[in-house]
N, CA, C and O atoms as CSV, one atom per row, in Angstrom:
chain,resi,resn,atom,element,x,y,z
A,1,MET,N,N,0.826,-0.970,0.082
A,1,MET,CA,C,-0.068,0.053,-0.138
A,1,MET,C,C,0.698,1.136,-0.177
A,1,MET,O,O,0.421,2.059,-0.943
A,2,LYS,N,N,2.014,1.179,0.834
A,2,LYS,CA,C,2.691,2.230,0.569
A,2,LYS,C,C,3.549,2.593,-0.341
A,2,LYS,O,O,3.979,3.738,-0.478
A,3,ILE,N,N,3.892,1.457,-1.129
A,3,ILE,CA,C,4.338,1.724,-2.560
A,3,ILE,C,C,3.571,2.179,-3.481
A,3,ILE,O,O,4.029,2.782,-4.452
A,4,LEU,N,N,2.218,1.941,-3.296
A,4,LEU,CA,C,1.186,2.375,-4.543
A,4,LEU,C,C,1.097,4.138,-3.822
A,4,LEU,O,O,0.670,5.010,-4.579
A,5,LEU,N,N,1.418,4.446,-2.719
A,5,LEU,CA,C,1.355,6.149,-2.584
A,5,LEU,C,C,2.456,6.392,-3.158
A,5,LEU,O,O,2.248,7.001,-4.207
A,6,VAL,N,N,3.514,6.206,-2.969
A,6,VAL,CA,C,4.683,6.563,-3.405
A,6,VAL,C,C,4.849,6.658,-4.851
A,6,VAL,O,O,5.438,7.619,-5.347
A,7,ILE,N,N,4.360,5.711,-5.556
A,7,ILE,CA,C,3.939,5.728,-6.897
A,7,ILE,C,C,3.301,7.000,-7.430
A,7,ILE,O,O,3.612,7.652,-8.427
A,8,ILE,N,N,2.063,7.260,-6.285
A,8,ILE,CA,C,1.283,8.037,-7.153
A,8,ILE,C,C,1.804,9.453,-6.626
A,8,ILE,O,O,1.488,10.440,-7.291
A,9,LEU,N,N,2.373,9.576,-5.784
A,9,LEU,CA,C,2.674,11.055,-5.464
A,9,LEU,C,C,3.632,11.543,-6.166
A,9,LEU,O,O,3.724,12.751,-6.385
A,10,ALA,N,N,4.788,10.326,-6.779
A,10,ALA,CA,C,5.842,10.801,-7.739
A,10,ALA,C,C,5.151,11.463,-8.972
A,10,ALA,O,O,5.386,12.554,-9.492
A,11,PHE,N,N,4.036,10.296,-9.370
A,11,PHE,CA,C,3.731,10.780,-10.535
A,11,PHE,C,C,3.340,12.002,-10.788
A,11,PHE,O,O,3.657,12.596,-11.818
A,12,PHE,N,N,2.474,12.583,-9.693
A,12,PHE,CA,C,1.837,13.757,-9.869
A,12,PHE,C,C,2.910,14.900,-9.388
A,12,PHE,O,O,2.539,16.058,-9.581
A,13,SER,N,N,4.089,14.729,-8.834
A,13,SER,CA,C,5.200,15.601,-8.473
A,13,SER,C,C,5.639,16.035,-9.838
A,13,SER,O,O,5.627,17.209,-10.211
A,14,VAL,N,N,6.057,14.941,-10.612
A,14,VAL,CA,C,6.768,14.802,-12.093
A,14,VAL,C,C,5.739,15.968,-12.693
A,14,VAL,O,O,6.103,17.109,-12.981
A,15,GLN,N,N,4.391,15.459,-12.823
A,15,GLN,CA,C,3.517,16.523,-13.755
A,15,GLN,C,C,3.586,18.035,-13.203
A,15,GLN,O,O,3.611,18.927,-14.050
A,16,THR,N,N,3.612,18.314,-12.108
A,16,THR,CA,C,3.493,19.378,-11.466
A,16,THR,C,C,4.851,20.355,-11.668
A,16,THR,O,O,4.965,21.577,-11.763
A,17,ILE,N,N,5.705,19.390,-11.687
A,17,ILE,CA,C,7.247,20.517,-11.947
A,17,ILE,C,C,7.329,20.977,-13.165
A,17,ILE,O,O,7.935,22.034,-13.346
A,18,HIS,N,N,6.688,20.228,-14.348
A,18,HIS,CA,C,7.080,20.562,-15.903
A,18,HIS,C,C,5.643,21.219,-16.132
A,18,HIS,O,O,5.328,21.519,-17.284
A,19,ALA,N,N,4.826,21.436,-15.156
A,19,ALA,CA,C,3.560,22.254,-16.074
A,19,ALA,C,C,3.606,23.554,-16.034
A,19,ALA,O,O,2.582,24.154,-16.360
A,20,ALA,N,N,4.597,24.195,-15.696
A,20,ALA,CA,C,4.941,25.742,-15.622
A,20,ALA,C,C,5.773,26.171,-17.011
A,20,ALA,O,O,6.245,27.281,-17.256
A,21,GLN,N,N,5.805,25.316,-17.608
A,21,GLN,CA,C,7.140,25.466,-18.999
A,21,GLN,C,C,6.095,25.717,-19.880
A,21,GLN,O,O,5.035,25.091,-19.862
A,22,THR,N,N,6.409,26.766,-20.777
A,22,THR,CA,C,5.717,26.738,-22.303
A,22,THR,C,C,6.445,25.999,-23.206
A,22,THR,O,O,7.671,25.887,-23.222
A,23,TYR,N,N,5.436,25.363,-24.163
A,23,TYR,CA,C,6.025,24.973,-25.357
A,23,TYR,C,C,5.716,25.831,-25.972
A,23,TYR,O,O,4.768,26.576,-25.722
A,24,LEU,N,N,6.725,25.924,-27.242
A,24,LEU,CA,C,6.819,26.553,-28.335
A,24,LEU,C,C,7.162,25.648,-29.544
A,24,LEU,O,O,7.944,24.698,-29.492
A,25,THR,N,N,6.344,26.141,-30.863
A,25,THR,CA,C,6.688,25.568,-31.784
A,25,THR,C,C,8.158,26.295,-32.580
A,25,THR,O,O,8.510,27.474,-32.604
A,26,TYR,N,N,8.622,25.421,-33.014
A,26,TYR,CA,C,10.092,26.102,-33.775
A,26,TYR,C,C,9.866,27.214,-34.492
A,26,TYR,O,O,10.761,28.044,-34.332
A,27,ALA,N,N,8.801,27.625,-35.399
A,27,ALA,CA,C,8.745,28.694,-35.998
A,27,ALA,C,C,8.261,29.949,-35.427
A,27,ALA,O,O,8.325,31.068,-35.935
A,28,ASP,N,N,7.604,29.496,-33.929
A,28,ASP,CA,C,6.911,30.496,-32.568
A,28,ASP,C,C,8.400,30.645,-32.093
A,28,ASP,O,O,8.577,31.853,-31.940
A,29,PHE,N,N,9.504,29.987,-31.803
A,29,PHE,CA,C,10.471,30.328,-31.367
A,29,PHE,C,C,11.488,31.364,-32.044
A,29,PHE,O,O,12.151,32.274,-31.545
A,30,LEU,N,N,11.360,30.841,-33.529
A,30,LEU,CA,C,12.344,31.969,-34.176
A,30,LEU,C,C,11.520,33.245,-34.485
A,30,LEU,O,O,12.036,34.129,-35.168
A,31,GLN,N,N,10.405,33.361,-34.063
A,31,GLN,CA,C,9.711,34.690,-34.376
A,31,GLN,C,C,9.710,35.305,-33.027
A,31,GLN,O,O,9.473,36.513,-33.007
A,32,ARG,N,N,9.977,34.581,-31.647
A,32,ARG,CA,C,10.117,35.406,-30.611
A,32,ARG,C,C,11.700,35.938,-30.532
A,32,ARG,O,O,12.003,37.031,-30.052
A,33,VAL,N,N,12.523,35.116,-31.006
A,33,VAL,CA,C,13.947,35.294,-30.927
A,33,VAL,C,C,14.115,36.722,-31.900
A,33,VAL,O,O,14.642,37.710,-31.387
A,34,LYS,N,N,13.673,36.762,-33.212
A,34,LYS,CA,C,13.591,37.972,-33.852
A,34,LYS,C,C,12.959,39.078,-33.133
A,34,LYS,O,O,13.557,40.149,-33.230
A,35,ALA,N,N,11.910,39.067,-32.447
A,35,ALA,CA,C,11.363,39.779,-31.755
A,35,ALA,C,C,11.983,40.408,-30.743
A,35,ALA,O,O,11.640,41.529,-30.366
A,36,GLY,N,N,12.995,39.701,-30.197
A,36,GLY,CA,C,13.671,40.157,-28.990
A,36,GLY,C,C,13.261,39.491,-27.778
A,36,GLY,O,O,13.885,39.812,-26.766
A,37,GLN,N,N,12.335,38.625,-27.662
A,37,GLN,CA,C,11.499,38.195,-26.429
A,37,GLN,C,C,12.242,37.001,-25.745
A,37,GLN,O,O,11.878,36.555,-24.657
A,38,VAL,N,N,13.262,36.532,-26.422
A,38,VAL,CA,C,14.078,35.056,-25.560
A,38,VAL,C,C,15.240,35.787,-24.992
A,38,VAL,O,O,15.955,36.563,-25.626
A,39,LYS,N,N,15.348,35.513,-23.912
A,39,LYS,CA,C,16.205,36.249,-23.195
A,39,LYS,C,C,17.753,35.054,-23.038
A,39,LYS,O,O,18.924,35.432,-23.063
A,40,SER,N,N,17.337,33.802,-22.905
A,40,SER,CA,C,18.487,32.748,-23.024
A,40,SER,C,C,18.081,31.499,-23.542
A,40,SER,O,O,16.893,31.328,-23.814
A,41,VAL,N,N,18.909,30.610,-23.711
A,41,VAL,CA,C,18.371,29.550,-24.647
A,41,VAL,C,C,19.792,28.611,-24.451
A,41,VAL,O,O,20.970,28.904,-24.245
A,42,SER,N,N,19.113,27.442,-24.612
A,42,SER,CA,C,20.186,26.224,-24.186
A,42,SER,C,C,19.954,24.950,-25.232
A,42,SER,O,O,19.230,23.988,-24.973
A,43,LEU,N,N,20.594,25.101,-26.277
A,43,LEU,CA,C,20.723,24.263,-27.757
A,43,LEU,C,C,21.349,22.761,-27.322
A,43,LEU,O,O,22.546,22.566,-27.113
A,44,GLY,N,N,20.276,21.722,-27.227
A,44,GLY,CA,C,20.485,20.306,-26.961
A,44,GLY,C,C,21.439,20.182,-28.348
A,44,GLY,O,O,21.385,20.891,-29.353
A,45,LYS,N,N,22.442,18.901,-28.027
A,45,LYS,CA,C,22.969,18.399,-29.185
A,45,LYS,C,C,22.191,17.770,-30.614
A,45,LYS,O,O,22.569,17.690,-31.783
A,46,TYR,N,N,20.882,17.360,-29.892
A,46,TYR,CA,C,20.240,16.546,-31.152
A,46,TYR,C,C,18.863,17.839,-31.454
A,46,TYR,O,O,19.078,18.666,-32.340
A,47,SER,N,N,17.874,17.888,-30.876
A,47,SER,CA,C,16.938,19.111,-31.267
A,47,SER,C,C,16.284,19.863,-30.075
A,47,SER,O,O,15.414,20.723,-30.216
A,48,GLY,N,N,16.701,19.526,-29.101
A,48,GLY,CA,C,15.925,20.074,-27.902
A,48,GLY,C,C,16.540,21.399,-27.560
A,48,GLY,O,O,17.695,21.757,-27.330
A,49,ILE,N,N,15.237,22.080,-27.610
A,49,ILE,CA,C,15.840,23.552,-27.161
A,49,ILE,C,C,14.845,24.161,-25.798
A,49,ILE,O,O,13.618,24.165,-25.694
A,50,THR,N,N,15.849,24.630,-24.887
A,50,THR,CA,C,15.349,25.409,-23.586
A,50,THR,C,C,15.618,26.668,-23.586
A,50,THR,O,O,16.410,27.233,-24.340
A,51,GLY,N,N,14.860,27.232,-22.598
A,51,GLY,CA,C,15.212,28.839,-22.279
A,51,GLY,C,C,14.394,29.724,-21.582
A,51,GLY,O,O,13.546,29.303,-20.795
A,52,VAL,N,N,14.552,30.806,-21.777
A,52,VAL,CA,C,13.447,31.514,-20.915
A,52,VAL,C,C,13.186,32.819,-22.090
A,52,VAL,O,O,14.006,33.316,-22.862
A,53,VAL,N,N,11.988,33.089,-21.930
A,53,VAL,CA,C,11.245,33.722,-23.015
A,53,VAL,C,C,10.189,34.436,-22.119
A,53,VAL,O,O,9.430,33.976,-21.266
A,54,LEU,N,N,10.435,36.079,-22.716
A,54,LEU,CA,C,9.380,37.194,-22.140
A,54,LEU,C,C,7.806,36.595,-22.543
A,54,LEU,O,O,7.478,36.131,-23.635
A,55,VAL,N,N,7.040,36.735,-21.460
A,55,VAL,CA,C,5.332,36.150,-21.962
A,55,VAL,C,C,4.618,37.529,-21.065
A,55,VAL,O,O,4.671,37.792,-19.863
A,56,ASP,N,N,4.139,38.042,-21.885
A,56,ASP,CA,C,3.393,39.526,-20.994
A,56,ASP,C,C,4.352,40.195,-20.131
A,56,ASP,O,O,3.941,40.594,-19.041
A,57,GLY,N,N,5.446,40.360,-20.419
A,57,GLY,CA,C,6.430,41.079,-19.907
A,57,GLY,C,C,6.991,40.268,-18.536
A,57,GLY,O,O,7.686,40.860,-17.710
A,58,LYS,N,N,6.630,38.910,-18.391
A,58,LYS,CA,C,7.310,38.255,-17.366
A,58,LYS,C,C,8.162,37.067,-17.954
A,58,LYS,O,O,7.694,36.465,-18.920
A,59,GLU,N,N,9.225,36.738,-17.503
A,59,GLU,CA,C,10.105,35.737,-17.621
A,59,GLU,C,C,9.552,34.663,-17.484
A,59,GLU,O,O,8.918,34.614,-16.430
A,60,GLN,N,N,9.489,33.435,-18.303
A,60,GLN,CA,C,8.743,32.041,-17.962
A,60,GLN,C,C,9.837,31.223,-19.060
A,60,GLN,O,O,10.310,31.639,-20.117
A,61,PRO,N,N,9.992,30.164,-18.501
A,61,PRO,CA,C,10.805,28.877,-19.133
A,61,PRO,C,C,10.051,28.461,-20.275
A,61,PRO,O,O,8.856,28.707,-20.435
A,62,PHE,N,N,10.756,27.846,-21.037
A,62,PHE,CA,C,10.016,27.328,-22.708
A,62,PHE,C,C,10.868,26.259,-22.693
A,62,PHE,O,O,11.744,25.876,-21.918
A,63,GLN,N,N,10.350,25.813,-23.864
A,63,GLN,CA,C,10.763,24.116,-24.372
A,63,GLN,C,C,10.625,24.214,-25.831
A,63,GLN,O,O,9.642,24.930,-26.024
A,64,SER,N,N,11.188,23.801,-27.081
A,64,SER,CA,C,11.171,23.623,-27.916
A,64,SER,C,C,11.762,22.420,-28.689
A,64,SER,O,O,12.650,21.795,-28.110
A,65,TYR,N,N,11.373,22.005,-29.960
A,65,TYR,CA,C,12.042,21.259,-30.587
A,65,TYR,C,C,12.553,21.990,-31.994
A,65,TYR,O,O,11.708,22.639,-32.609
A,66,GLY,N,N,13.961,21.906,-32.547
A,66,GLY,CA,C,14.339,22.354,-33.654
A,66,GLY,C,C,14.669,21.225,-34.482
A,66,GLY,O,O,14.401,20.088,-34.095
A,67,GLN,N,N,15.191,21.423,-35.513
A,67,GLN,CA,C,15.790,20.513,-36.621
A,67,GLN,C,C,16.705,19.692,-36.047
A,67,GLN,O,O,17.243,20.296,-35.118
A,68,VAL,N,N,17.076,18.728,-36.158
A,68,VAL,CA,C,18.224,17.873,-35.856
A,68,VAL,C,C,19.459,18.562,-35.932
A,68,VAL,O,O,19.777,19.008,-37.035
A,69,GLY,N,N,20.222,18.733,-34.959
A,69,GLY,CA,C,21.692,19.268,-35.012
A,69,GLY,C,C,20.985,20.968,-35.154
A,69,GLY,O,O,21.253,21.534,-36.214
A,70,ALA,N,N,20.445,21.458,-34.519
A,70,ALA,CA,C,20.063,23.038,-34.706
A,70,ALA,C,C,21.244,23.567,-33.628
A,70,ALA,O,O,21.529,24.747,-33.830
A,71,ALA,N,N,21.867,23.043,-32.705
A,71,ALA,CA,C,23.193,23.700,-32.015
A,71,ALA,C,C,24.285,23.782,-33.215
A,71,ALA,O,O,25.259,24.534,-33.202
A,72,ASN,N,N,24.048,23.139,-33.951
A,72,ASN,CA,C,25.332,23.313,-35.393
A,72,ASN,C,C,24.775,24.291,-36.458
A,72,ASN,O,O,25.546,24.574,-37.375
A,73,ASP,N,N,23.687,24.779,-36.460
A,73,ASP,CA,C,22.993,25.747,-37.338
A,73,ASP,C,C,23.467,27.054,-37.503
A,73,ASP,O,O,22.960,27.924,-36.795
A,74,PRO,N,N,24.414,27.384,-38.366
A,74,PRO,CA,C,25.048,28.588,-38.623
A,74,PRO,C,C,24.235,29.857,-38.132
A,74,PRO,O,O,24.529,30.761,-37.349
A,75,LEU,N,N,22.827,29.523,-39.066
A,75,LEU,CA,C,22.128,30.447,-39.421
A,75,LEU,C,C,21.375,30.738,-37.758
A,75,LEU,O,O,21.230,31.862,-37.276
A,76,LEU,N,N,21.125,29.939,-37.343
A,76,LEU,CA,C,20.212,30.086,-35.963
A,76,LEU,C,C,21.105,30.439,-35.013
A,76,LEU,O,O,20.705,31.261,-34.189
A,77,THR,N,N,22.532,29.915,-34.880
A,77,THR,CA,C,23.489,30.781,-34.006
A,77,THR,C,C,23.963,31.981,-34.057
A,77,THR,O,O,24.612,32.510,-33.155
A,78,ALA,N,N,23.589,32.614,-35.394
A,78,ALA,CA,C,24.078,33.741,-35.743
A,78,ALA,C,C,22.857,34.998,-35.199
A,78,ALA,O,O,23.017,36.147,-34.787
A,79,LEU,N,N,21.797,34.283,-35.390
A,79,LEU,CA,C,20.651,35.002,-35.183
A,79,LEU,C,C,20.418,35.125,-33.712
A,79,LEU,O,O,19.762,36.093,-33.326
A,80,LEU,N,N,20.900,34.213,-32.793
A,80,LEU,CA,C,20.899,34.257,-31.617
A,80,LEU,C,C,22.141,35.331,-31.173
A,80,LEU,O,O,22.055,36.101,-30.217
A,81,SER,N,N,23.005,35.244,-31.838
A,81,SER,CA,C,23.904,36.197,-31.251
A,81,SER,C,C,23.714,37.651,-31.809
A,81,SER,O,O,24.066,38.559,-31.055
A,82,GLU,N,N,23.273,37.939,-32.862
A,82,GLU,CA,C,22.577,39.054,-33.154
A,82,GLU,C,C,21.709,39.785,-32.407
A,82,GLU,O,O,21.772,41.014,-32.407
A,83,LYS,N,N,20.796,39.102,-31.682
A,83,LYS,CA,C,19.819,39.372,-31.060
A,83,LYS,C,C,20.447,39.402,-28.996
A,83,LYS,O,O,19.822,39.976,-28.105
A,84,SER,N,N,21.212,38.945,-28.885
A,84,SER,CA,C,22.241,39.310,-27.831
A,84,SER,C,C,21.521,38.003,-26.730
A,84,SER,O,O,21.471,38.086,-25.503
A,85,VAL,N,N,21.091,37.018,-27.444
A,85,VAL,CA,C,20.413,35.633,-26.214
A,85,VAL,C,C,21.767,34.957,-26.081
A,85,VAL,O,O,22.657,34.650,-26.874
A,86,VAL,N,N,21.575,34.842,-24.748
A,86,VAL,CA,C,22.505,33.969,-23.929
A,86,VAL,C,C,22.433,32.815,-24.369
A,86,VAL,O,O,21.278,32.393,-24.421
A,87,THR,N,N,23.228,32.113,-24.718
A,87,THR,CA,C,23.391,30.970,-25.794
A,87,THR,C,C,24.344,29.847,-25.149
A,87,THR,O,O,25.563,30.019,-25.113
A,88,ASN,N,N,23.640,28.514,-24.564
A,88,ASN,CA,C,24.498,27.577,-24.149
A,88,ASN,C,C,24.210,26.103,-24.773
A,88,ASN,O,O,23.079,25.645,-24.931
A,89,PHE,N,N,25.259,25.528,-25.057
A,89,PHE,CA,C,25.137,24.357,-25.536
A,89,PHE,C,C,25.335,22.958,-24.687
A,89,PHE,O,O,26.384,22.680,-24.105
A,90,SER,N,N,24.194,22.146,-24.707
A,90,SER,CA,C,23.985,21.097,-24.078
A,90,SER,C,C,23.903,19.955,-24.278
A,90,SER,O,O,23.085,19.791,-25.183
A,91,SER,N,N,24.362,18.893,-23.884
A,91,SER,CA,C,24.583,17.478,-24.299
A,91,SER,C,C,23.107,16.755,-24.172
A,91,SER,O,O,22.898,15.812,-24.935
A,92,GLU,N,N,22.143,17.120,-23.312
A,92,GLU,CA,C,21.145,16.924,-23.025
A,92,GLU,C,C,20.118,16.779,-24.246
A,92,GLU,O,O,19.883,17.770,-24.938
A,93,ALA,N,N,19.372,15.280,-24.572
A,93,ALA,CA,C,18.804,15.059,-25.588
A,93,ALA,C,C,17.215,15.587,-25.311
A,93,ALA,O,O,16.628,16.045,-26.291
A,94,ASP,N,N,16.563,15.546,-24.134
A,94,ASP,CA,C,15.311,15.385,-23.856
A,94,ASP,C,C,15.274,17.045,-23.285
A,94,ASP,O,O,15.854,17.413,-22.264
A,95,PRO,N,N,14.546,17.844,-24.092
A,95,PRO,CA,C,14.181,19.153,-23.563
A,95,PRO,C,C,13.349,19.133,-22.681
A,95,PRO,O,O,13.109,20.276,-22.292
A,96,SER,N,N,12.754,18.329,-22.144
A,96,SER,CA,C,11.621,18.586,-21.113
A,96,SER,C,C,12.607,18.467,-19.732
A,96,SER,O,O,12.370,19.097,-18.701
A,97,GLY,N,N,13.698,17.592,-19.896
A,97,GLY,CA,C,14.685,17.624,-18.382
A,97,GLY,C,C,14.140,16.348,-17.788
A,97,GLY,O,O,14.462,16.129,-16.621
A,98,ARG,N,N,13.348,15.447,-18.415
A,98,ARG,CA,C,13.046,14.181,-17.506
A,98,ARG,C,C,13.889,13.003,-17.695
A,98,ARG,O,O,14.021,12.585,-18.845
A,99,ASN,N,N,14.436,12.451,-16.803
A,99,ASN,CA,C,15.453,11.353,-17.293
A,99,ASN,C,C,14.729,10.021,-17.405
A,99,ASN,O,O,13.688,9.924,-16.755
A,100,MET,N,N,15.129,8.965,-18.144
A,100,MET,CA,C,14.671,7.702,-18.317
A,100,MET,C,C,13.632,7.093,-17.357
A,100,MET,O,O,12.500,6.680,-17.610
A,101,SER,N,N,14.428,7.151,-15.973
A,101,SER,CA,C,13.741,6.533,-14.852
A,101,SER,C,C,12.267,7.496,-14.172
A,101,SER,O,O,11.403,7.120,-13.380
A,102,GLN,N,N,12.375,8.285,-14.581
A,102,GLN,CA,C,10.752,9.249,-14.875
A,102,GLN,C,C,9.944,8.975,-15.931
A,102,GLN,O,O,8.739,9.010,-15.683
A,103,MET,N,N,10.262,8.721,-17.003
A,103,MET,CA,C,9.643,8.351,-18.022
A,103,MET,C,C,8.884,7.157,-17.847
A,103,MET,O,O,7.710,7.033,-18.196
A,104,MET,N,N,9.654,6.191,-17.241
A,104,MET,CA,C,9.334,4.774,-16.833
A,104,MET,C,C,8.442,4.797,-16.186
A,104,MET,O,O,7.397,4.265,-16.562
A,105,LEU,N,N,8.540,5.396,-15.037
A,105,LEU,CA,C,7.546,5.583,-13.870
A,105,LEU,C,C,6.184,6.187,-14.436
A,105,LEU,O,O,5.062,5.746,-14.189
A,106,ILE,N,N,6.443,7.098,-15.110
A,106,ILE,CA,C,4.824,7.707,-15.646
A,106,ILE,C,C,4.142,6.516,-16.567
A,106,ILE,O,O,2.958,6.183,-16.611
A,107,GLY,N,N,5.049,6.088,-17.143
A,107,GLY,CA,C,4.426,4.889,-18.092
A,107,GLY,C,C,4.189,3.588,-17.201
A,107,GLY,O,O,3.472,2.679,-17.621
A,108,PHE,N,N,4.674,3.543,-16.233
A,108,PHE,CA,C,4.398,2.411,-15.261
A,108,PHE,C,C,3.029,2.719,-14.525
A,108,PHE,O,O,2.214,1.841,-14.241
A,109,THR,N,N,2.896,3.839,-14.296
A,109,THR,CA,C,1.705,4.386,-13.510
A,109,THR,C,C,0.435,4.612,-14.365
A,109,THR,O,O,-0.674,4.300,-13.930
A,110,THR,N,N,0.582,5.066,-15.377
A,110,THR,CA,C,-0.033,5.082,-16.271
A,110,THR,C,C,-0.960,3.901,-16.958
A,110,THR,O,O,-2.168,3.985,-17.178
A,111,LEU,N,N,0.031,2.613,-17.284
A,111,LEU,CA,C,-0.817,1.428,-17.533
A,111,LEU,C,C,-1.253,0.643,-16.365
A,111,LEU,O,O,-2.240,-0.091,-16.423
A,112,LEU,N,N,-0.536,0.784,-15.309
A,112,LEU,CA,C,-1.037,-0.245,-14.497
A,112,LEU,C,C,-2.005,0.387,-13.178
A,112,LEU,O,O,-2.739,-0.273,-12.443
A,113,GLY,N,N,-1.758,1.847,-13.139
A,113,GLY,CA,C,-2.414,2.559,-11.984
A,113,GLY,C,C,-4.185,1.914,-11.940
A,113,GLY,O,O,-4.802,1.442,-10.984
A,114,PRO,N,N,-4.587,2.114,-13.246
A,114,PRO,CA,C,-6.099,1.690,-13.454
A,114,PRO,C,C,-6.425,0.369,-12.978
A,114,PRO,O,O,-7.505,0.166,-12.424
A,115,TRP,N,N,-5.302,-0.835,-13.205
A,115,TRP,CA,C,-5.614,-2.212,-12.816
A,115,TRP,C,C,-5.198,-2.398,-11.275
A,115,TRP,O,O,-5.682,-3.314,-10.610
A,116,VAL,N,N,-4.465,-1.669,-10.851
A,116,VAL,CA,C,-4.231,-1.589,-9.239
A,116,VAL,C,C,-5.180,-1.116,-8.511
A,116,VAL,O,O,-5.381,-1.545,-7.375
A,117,ALA,N,N,-6.045,0.031,-9.171
A,117,ALA,CA,C,-7.192,0.528,-8.398
A,117,ALA,C,C,-8.366,-0.434,-8.251
A,117,ALA,O,O,-8.935,-0.618,-7.175
A,118,LEU,N,N,-8.744,-1.128,-9.563
A,118,LEU,CA,C,-9.464,-1.987,-9.985
A,118,LEU,C,C,-9.292,-3.416,-8.884
A,118,LEU,O,O,-10.219,-4.208,-8.716
A,119,VAL,N,N,-8.408,-3.502,-8.440
A,119,VAL,CA,C,-7.814,-4.810,-7.339
A,119,VAL,C,C,-8.278,-4.716,-6.230
A,119,VAL,O,O,-8.858,-5.487,-5.465
A,120,LEU,N,N,-7.770,-3.030,-6.190
A,120,LEU,CA,C,-8.010,-2.675,-4.481
A,120,LEU,C,C,-9.722,-2.436,-4.434
A,120,LEU,O,O,-10.211,-2.850,-3.383
A,121,LEU,N,N,-10.406,-2.019,-5.108
A,121,LEU,CA,C,-11.974,-2.340,-5.237
A,121,LEU,C,C,-12.460,-3.408,-5.065
A,121,LEU,O,O,-13.330,-3.588,-4.212
A,122,ILE,N,N,-11.975,-4.410,-5.889
A,122,ILE,CA,C,-12.463,-5.713,-5.861
A,122,ILE,C,C,-12.090,-6.596,-4.185
A,122,ILE,O,O,-12.887,-7.353,-3.632
A,123,LEU,N,N,-10.841,-6.271,-3.708
A,123,LEU,CA,C,-10.382,-6.788,-2.169
A,123,LEU,C,C,-11.257,-5.919,-1.271
A,123,LEU,O,O,-11.745,-6.464,-0.281
A,124,CYS,N,N,-11.510,-4.638,-1.500
A,124,CYS,CA,C,-12.668,-4.089,-0.442
A,124,CYS,C,C,-13.919,-4.752,-0.757
A,124,CYS,O,O,-14.408,-5.301,0.230
A,125,TYR,N,N,-14.521,-4.860,-1.723
A,125,TYR,CA,C,-15.889,-5.563,-2.226
A,125,TYR,C,C,-15.734,-6.985,-1.424
A,125,TYR,O,O,-16.678,-7.404,-0.755
A,126,ILE,N,N,-14.707,-7.585,-1.505
A,126,ILE,CA,C,-14.562,-9.055,-0.639
A,126,ILE,C,C,-14.655,-9.025,0.925
A,126,ILE,O,O,-15.242,-9.756,1.722
A,127,ARG,N,N,-13.961,-8.050,1.059
A,127,ARG,CA,C,-13.894,-7.782,2.645
A,127,ARG,C,C,-15.151,-7.393,3.173
A,127,ARG,O,O,-15.583,-7.816,4.245
A,128,LEU,N,N,-15.887,-6.401,2.258
A,128,LEU,CA,C,-17.045,-6.020,2.778
A,128,LEU,C,C,-18.077,-7.086,2.946
A,128,LEU,O,O,-18.790,-7.298,3.927
A,129,GLY,N,N,-18.024,-7.707,1.825
A,129,GLY,CA,C,-19.159,-9.023,1.816
A,129,GLY,C,C,-18.658,-9.979,3.128
A,129,GLY,O,O,-19.611,-10.558,3.651
A,130,LYS,N,N,-17.481,-10.224,3.691
A,130,LYS,CA,C,-17.088,-11.231,4.470
A,130,LYS,C,C,-17.855,-10.673,5.862
A,130,LYS,O,O,-18.469,-11.400,6.643
A,131,VAL,N,N,-17.675,-9.149,6.002
A,131,VAL,CA,C,-18.058,-8.192,7.307
A,131,VAL,C,C,-19.624,-8.493,7.277
A,131,VAL,O,O,-20.157,-8.896,8.311
A,132,LEU,N,N,-20.366,-8.309,6.126
A,132,LEU,CA,C,-21.606,-8.323,6.182
A,132,LEU,C,C,-22.302,-9.785,6.310
A,132,LEU,O,O,-23.515,-9.928,6.460
A,133,GLN,N,N,-21.467,-10.739,6.240
A,133,GLN,CA,C,-21.963,-12.177,6.253
A,133,GLN,C,C,-21.896,-12.534,7.848
A,133,GLN,O,O,-22.797,-13.205,8.350
A,134,LYS,N,N,-20.651,-11.998,8.724
A,134,LYS,CA,C,-20.696,-12.296,9.875
A,134,LYS,C,C,-21.366,-11.425,10.640
A,134,LYS,O,O,-21.230,-11.597,11.851
A,135,LEU,N,N,-22.069,-10.518,10.283
A,135,LEU,CA,C,-23.196,-9.560,10.751
A,135,LEU,C,C,-24.253,-10.328,10.820
A,135,LEU,O,O,-24.828,-10.541,11.888
A,136,ASN,N,N,-24.678,-10.900,9.525
A,136,ASN,CA,C,-26.103,-11.469,9.085
A,136,ASN,C,C,-26.038,-12.975,10.391
A,136,ASN,O,O,-27.003,-13.294,11.086
A,137,GLU,N,N,-24.816,-13.596,10.418
A,137,GLU,CA,C,-24.720,-14.867,11.056
A,137,GLU,C,C,-25.184,-14.325,12.756
A,137,GLU,O,O,-25.900,-14.904,13.573
A,138,LYS,N,N,-24.632,-13.321,12.837
A,138,LYS,CA,C,-24.691,-12.896,14.401
A,138,LYS,C,C,-26.341,-12.647,14.806
A,138,LYS,O,O,-26.821,-12.830,15.925
A,139,THR,N,N,-27.057,-12.188,13.613
A,139,THR,CA,C,-28.555,-11.637,13.977
A,139,THR,C,C,-29.575,-12.653,13.766
A,139,THR,O,O,-30.758,-12.396,13.993
């Protein structure tokens, strides 16, 4: 029972951690860079792009996917340099920041969560039936 509670709490904590991040399409990302709304960016070695963008005057983290090898795109890096965007290069392949164990945990709880709930309901129903049977025998 404790393990199930830990799994459920871990699932929801992972979801709330990444809920505040804005997803931008690559075209929207480029448009915001040209408009000067992107403050900083981290380009992954594959296609992941993360950073900070201005949304309604407030800084907010974002994630996007570019073309494979976007970190090596001379036009993109030149645009970022021209707009004075602080640029970092990361070896992180997944822009959401989730590691493989978190992704497996999410998949595990998504697939098995309903089945575990169903088994628990069945066990409660069986236990309730036994209790009611004992009450009927006493009366």
